[in-house]
C-alpha positions as a LaTeX table, in Angstrom:
\begin{tabular}{lrrr}
\hline
Residue & $x$ (\AA) & $y$ (\AA) & $z$ (\AA) \\
\hline
Met1 & 139.92 & 161.47 & $-49.82$ \\
Asn2 & 137.04 & 159.04 & $-49.48$ \\
Arg3 & 133.52 & 160.25 & $-49.92$ \\
Glu4 & 130.69 & 159.24 & $-47.63$ \\
Arg5 & 127.02 & 158.98 & $-48.52$ \\
Ile6 & 125.11 & 161.24 & $-46.20$ \\
Tyr7 & 121.41 & 161.75 & $-45.72$ \\
Leu8 & 120.02 & 165.11 & $-44.62$ \\
Gly9 & 116.53 & 165.80 & $-43.33$ \\
Leu10 & 115.11 & 169.21 & $-44.32$ \\
Gly11 & 112.05 & 170.82 & $-42.82$ \\
Thr12 & 110.33 & 174.21 & $-42.87$ \\
Asn13 & 107.02 & 175.57 & $-41.50$ \\
Ser14 & 107.55 & 179.30 & $-41.83$ \\
Gly15 & 107.34 & 181.55 & $-44.87$ \\
Asn16 & 107.28 & 180.09 & $-48.42$ \\
Arg17 & 107.96 & 176.54 & $-47.44$ \\
Gln18 & 108.55 & 175.16 & $-50.99$ \\
Asp19 & 110.91 & 178.00 & $-51.75$ \\
Asn20 & 112.73 & 177.47 & $-48.38$ \\
Leu21 & 113.42 & 173.81 & $-49.26$ \\
Gln22 & 114.52 & 174.69 & $-52.80$ \\
Arg23 & 116.89 & 177.36 & $-51.52$ \\
Ala24 & 118.33 & 174.99 & $-48.89$ \\
Ile25 & 118.88 & 172.21 & $-51.51$ \\
Glu26 & 120.58 & 174.78 & $-53.81$ \\
Ala27 & 122.86 & 175.99 & $-50.99$ \\
Leu28 & 123.72 & 172.42 & $-50.00$ \\
Ser29 & 124.48 & 171.59 & $-53.67$ \\
Leu30 & 126.87 & 174.52 & $-53.91$ \\
Ala31 & 128.67 & 173.27 & $-50.78$ \\
Leu32 & 128.51 & 169.52 & $-51.41$ \\
Gly33 & 127.95 & 168.98 & $-55.10$ \\
Leu34 & 124.86 & 167.66 & $-56.84$ \\
Pro35 & 122.56 & 165.49 & $-54.74$ \\
Ala36 & 122.72 & 161.75 & $-55.21$ \\
Ala37 & 118.99 & 161.61 & $-54.50$ \\
Cys38 & 116.15 & 163.86 & $-53.32$ \\
Ser39 & 112.77 & 162.73 & $-52.04$ \\
Ser40 & 109.46 & 164.37 & $-52.76$ \\
Phe41 & 108.33 & 167.23 & $-50.55$ \\
Met42 & 105.96 & 165.87 & $-47.94$ \\
Glu43 & 103.59 & 167.72 & $-45.64$ \\
Ser44 & 103.54 & 166.91 & $-41.94$ \\
Glu45 & 102.16 & 168.23 & $-38.69$ \\
Pro46 & 104.52 & 169.83 & $-36.14$ \\
Trp47 & 106.29 & 167.24 & $-33.97$ \\
Gly48 & 107.14 & 167.97 & $-30.35$ \\
Phe49 & 105.41 & 171.36 & $-30.19$ \\
Glu50 & 102.19 & 173.20 & $-30.97$ \\
Ser51 & 101.94 & 175.37 & $-34.10$ \\
Lys52 & 99.24 & 176.37 & $-36.53$ \\
Asn53 & 101.84 & 175.98 & $-39.33$ \\
Ser54 & 102.37 & 172.57 & $-40.90$ \\
Phe55 & 105.76 & 171.49 & $-42.16$ \\
Leu56 & 107.10 & 170.63 & $-45.56$ \\
Asn57 & 109.86 & 168.00 & $-45.35$ \\
Cys58 & 112.24 & 166.12 & $-47.59$ \\
Val59 & 115.39 & 164.00 & $-47.42$ \\
Val60 & 118.40 & 164.69 & $-49.63$ \\
Ala61 & 121.39 & 162.37 & $-50.13$ \\
Phe62 & 124.87 & 163.65 & $-50.99$ \\
Asp63 & 128.33 & 162.12 & $-51.34$ \\
Thr64 & 130.75 & 164.26 & $-49.38$ \\
His65 & 134.41 & 164.46 & $-48.42$ \\
Leu66 & 133.59 & 166.78 & $-45.55$ \\
Ser67 & 134.18 & 165.43 & $-42.02$ \\
Pro68 & 131.08 & 165.13 & $-39.82$ \\
Thr69 & 132.08 & 168.31 & $-37.93$ \\
Glu70 & 132.69 & 170.21 & $-41.20$ \\
Leu71 & 129.32 & 169.02 & $-42.47$ \\
Leu72 & 127.60 & 170.24 & $-39.27$ \\
Cys73 & 129.24 & 173.63 & $-39.60$ \\
Thr74 & 128.13 & 173.81 & $-43.27$ \\
Thr75 & 124.51 & 172.93 & $-42.49$ \\
Glu76 & 124.39 & 175.36 & $-39.58$ \\
Asp77 & 125.80 & 178.15 & $-41.78$ \\
Ile78 & 123.18 & 177.48 & $-44.46$ \\
Glu79 & 120.42 & 177.51 & $-41.84$ \\
Arg80 & 121.63 & 180.91 & $-40.59$ \\
Arg81 & 121.88 & 182.33 & $-44.13$ \\
Leu82 & 118.33 & 181.17 & $-44.89$ \\
Gly83 & 116.95 & 182.89 & $-41.78$ \\
Arg84 & 117.10 & 180.41 & $-38.94$ \\
Thr85 & 117.95 & 182.40 & $-35.85$ \\
Lys86 & 118.10 & 179.72 & $-33.17$ \\
Lys87 & 118.37 & 175.97 & $-32.89$ \\
Ser88 & 116.11 & 173.86 & $-30.68$ \\
Ile89 & 117.56 & 173.65 & $-27.22$ \\
Gly90 & 116.62 & 171.06 & $-24.64$ \\
Gly91 & 113.74 & 169.70 & $-26.69$ \\
Gln92 & 112.11 & 173.14 & $-27.02$ \\
Tyr93 & 111.04 & 173.28 & $-30.68$ \\
Ser94 & 109.58 & 176.26 & $-32.49$ \\
Asp95 & 108.53 & 177.42 & $-35.97$ \\
Arg96 & 111.45 & 177.63 & $-38.34$ \\
Thr97 & 112.38 & 178.86 & $-41.82$ \\
Ile98 & 114.63 & 175.88 & $-42.32$ \\
Asp99 & 115.96 & 172.96 & $-40.32$ \\
Ile100 & 118.70 & 170.69 & $-41.67$ \\
Asp101 & 119.42 & 167.55 & $-39.69$ \\
Ile102 & 122.23 & 165.08 & $-40.38$ \\
Leu103 & 120.36 & 161.79 & $-40.40$ \\
Phe104 & 123.15 & 159.46 & $-41.53$ \\
Tyr105 & 126.89 & 159.86 & $-42.26$ \\
Gly106 & 127.83 & 156.69 & $-44.06$ \\
Asn107 & 127.41 & 153.79 & $-41.67$ \\
Lys108 & 129.14 & 155.65 & $-38.86$ \\
Val109 & 127.85 & 156.04 & $-35.32$ \\
Ile110 & 129.02 & 159.39 & $-33.96$ \\
Lys111 & 128.47 & 160.64 & $-30.46$ \\
Ser112 & 130.08 & 163.94 & $-29.60$ \\
Glu113 & 129.11 & 167.03 & $-27.59$ \\
Arg114 & 127.92 & 168.78 & $-30.83$ \\
Leu115 & 126.75 & 165.90 & $-32.97$ \\
Ile116 & 124.94 & 162.58 & $-32.67$ \\
Val117 & 124.62 & 160.49 & $-35.83$ \\
Pro118 & 122.47 & 158.67 & $-36.80$ \\
His119 & 120.01 & 161.30 & $-35.71$ \\
Pro120 & 118.73 & 159.98 & $-32.33$ \\
Leu121 & 115.01 & 160.47 & $-33.08$ \\
Leu122 & 114.77 & 159.58 & $-36.74$ \\
His123 & 113.26 & 156.12 & $-36.14$ \\
Leu124 & 110.40 & 157.81 & $-34.26$ \\
Arg125 & 109.54 & 160.40 & $-36.91$ \\
Asn126 & 107.29 & 159.53 & $-39.84$ \\
Phe127 & 108.20 & 162.83 & $-41.50$ \\
Val128 & 111.80 & 161.57 & $-41.68$ \\
Leu129 & 111.17 & 157.87 & $-42.40$ \\
Gln130 & 108.62 & 158.45 & $-45.23$ \\
Pro131 & 110.88 & 160.56 & $-47.46$ \\
Leu132 & 113.94 & 158.50 & $-46.49$ \\
His133 & 112.06 & 155.36 & $-47.50$ \\
Glu134 & 111.31 & 156.93 & $-50.90$ \\
Ile135 & 115.00 & 157.26 & $-51.74$ \\
Ala136 & 116.73 & 154.55 & $-49.59$ \\
Pro137 & 114.35 & 151.89 & $-48.33$ \\
Arg138 & 117.07 & 149.31 & $-47.80$ \\
Leu139 & 119.43 & 151.63 & $-45.95$ \\
Arg140 & 120.36 & 150.00 & $-42.69$ \\
His141 & 120.38 & 152.04 & $-39.45$ \\
Pro142 & 123.90 & 151.27 & $-38.10$ \\
Ala143 & 122.93 & 151.54 & $-34.43$ \\
Ile144 & 119.51 & 149.82 & $-34.56$ \\
Gly145 & 120.39 & 147.31 & $-37.26$ \\
Arg146 & 117.07 & 147.55 & $-39.16$ \\
Thr147 & 116.38 & 148.96 & $-42.60$ \\
Ile148 & 114.39 & 152.17 & $-43.15$ \\
Glu149 & 111.63 & 149.95 & $-44.62$ \\
Glu150 & 111.53 & 147.90 & $-41.36$ \\
Leu151 & 111.62 & 151.05 & $-39.16$ \\
Leu152 & 108.79 & 152.64 & $-41.10$ \\
Ala153 & 106.67 & 149.46 & $-40.84$ \\
Glu154 & 107.30 & 149.31 & $-37.06$ \\
Leu155 & 106.32 & 152.98 & $-36.64$ \\
Ser156 & 103.13 & 152.44 & $-38.60$ \\
Lys157 & 101.94 & 149.59 & $-36.31$ \\
\hline
\end{tabular}
């Protein structure tokens, strides 16, 4: 079966943030194989809600044979095992032990009831674009048509 290059955005602002990211990367590696690339861990302020806890974020690339739905189930299972009790619903964000977002699945555009890929807000989020730029600056957003480098430059204006 063909393998697709996927990019996952990881974030945490609760507990031992560095350990949370390391544990998530380890769990993802067990499920998907060794990462193709991993960005630095980057600090950011909460986005879309108020919190006294800042985030630690990174982006990890993997090559996977899992379908998009299987990948979503895998990431949600890892979030639960690492202590995430609820997903954001209707734009209501809160502190979290770990958040794993599917940013890209190859060059596919997916719109289903459970999954939208590319992630619909990634081009608006510096905490996603910065680490993504570190590992894949020339990656082209299949829906918008611009590279990560171009999206980051536009967001910085």
